[in-house]
C-alpha positions in Angstrom: -22.7 12.1 -2.6 -20.0 14.6 -1.8 -16.6 13.6 -0.5 -14.3 15.9 1.5 -11.2 15.5 3.5 -10.9 17.0 7.0 -8.8 16.4 10.1 -10.5 13.6 12.0 -9.4 12.6 15.4 -11.1 9.3 16.4 -12.3 7.7 13.1 -10.9 7.4 9.6 -14.2 8.4 7.9 -17.9 8.6 8.2 -20.9 9.5 6.1 -23.6 11.9 7.2 -26.3 14.1 5.8 -29.9 14.1 4.9 -31.9 12.0 2.4 -31.2 14.6 -0.2 -27.6 15.4 0.4 -24.9 13.0 1.8 -21.3 13.7 2.4 -18.4 11.3 3.1 -15.8 12.8 5.4 -12.4 11.2 5.2 -9.4 11.9 7.4 -7.0 14.1 5.5 -4.0 12.4 7.1 -4.6 9.1 5.2 -2.6 8.3 2.1 -4.3 8.8 -1.2 -4.7 5.1 -1.7 -6.1 4.6 1.9 -8.6 7.4 1.2 -9.9 5.4 -1.8 -10.3 2.3 0.3 -12.1 4.2 3.1 -14.3 6.0 0.6 -15.3 2.7 -1.0 -16.0 1.3 2.5 -18.3 4.3 3.3 -20.1 3.9 0.0 -20.7 0.3 1.0 -22.4 1.5 4.1 -24.5 3.9 2.1 -25.6 1.5 -0.5 -26.0 -1.6 1.7 -27.4 0.1 4.9 -29.0 3.3 3.7 -31.4 3.3 6.6 -28.7 3.5 9.3 -25.4 4.2 7.5 -24.5 7.2 9.7 -24.1 4.7 12.6 -21.9 2.2 10.8 -18.4 3.7 10.9 -17.4 2.0 14.1 -16.7 -1.7 14.1 -17.7 -1.8 17.8 -21.2 -1.0 16.8 -22.0 -3.7 14.4 -19.3 -6.0 13.0 -21.6 -7.5 10.4 -22.4 -4.0 8.9 -18.6 -3.4 8.8 -18.1 -6.8 7.1 -20.7 -5.9 4.4 -19.0 -2.6 3.8 -15.6 -4.3 3.6 -17.0 -6.9 1.1 -18.2 -3.9 -1.0 -14.5 -2.7 -1.0 -13.4 -6.1 -2.1 -15.7 -6.1 -5.1 -15.1 -2.5 -6.0 -11.3 -2.6 -5.5 -10.2 -6.2 -6.0 -6.6 -5.1 -6.5 -6.4 -4.4 -2.7 -6.7 -8.1 -1.9 -4.7 -11.2 -2.6 -5.7 -14.8 -2.6 -2.9 -15.6 -0.1 -4.3 -13.1 2.3 -7.7 -14.8 2.3 -6.3 -18.2 3.1 -5.5 -16.9 6.6 -8.9 -15.4 7.2 -11.4 -17.5 9.2 -14.0 -15.1 10.6 -15.8 -11.8 10.0 -13.6 -10.1 12.7 -10.4 -11.3 11.0 -11.7 -9.9 7.6 -12.6 -6.6 9.2 -9.2 -6.4 10.8 -7.5 -7.3 7.5 -9.2 -4.4 5.7 -8.3 -2.1 8.6 -4.6 -3.1 8.3 -4.7 -2.5 4.5 -5.9 1.1 5.2 -3.2 1.7 7.8 -0.4 0.1 5.7 -0.9 1.9 2.4 
């Protein structure tokens, strides 16, 4: 899987390609650390939803697929999360929002 940074307008990242060659596109305006979080998220889409990963970058489409990709981030990058943060989370939507805020705040 290739990774490249480009100027994206409406999303932070997405993955696209063919079954033989996929590329993760990440917004070049993100910080270095945010790019890592977003890349891990897109890898989660790829590995967990390989049949429809190209459609999973928008939380409006399927919040559960976003949740799965965010869990992938949590396991791949546990340093992003703190126990205290999780004590406040009560739903999939709150978890997705939490990861989104981590990307925007780093």
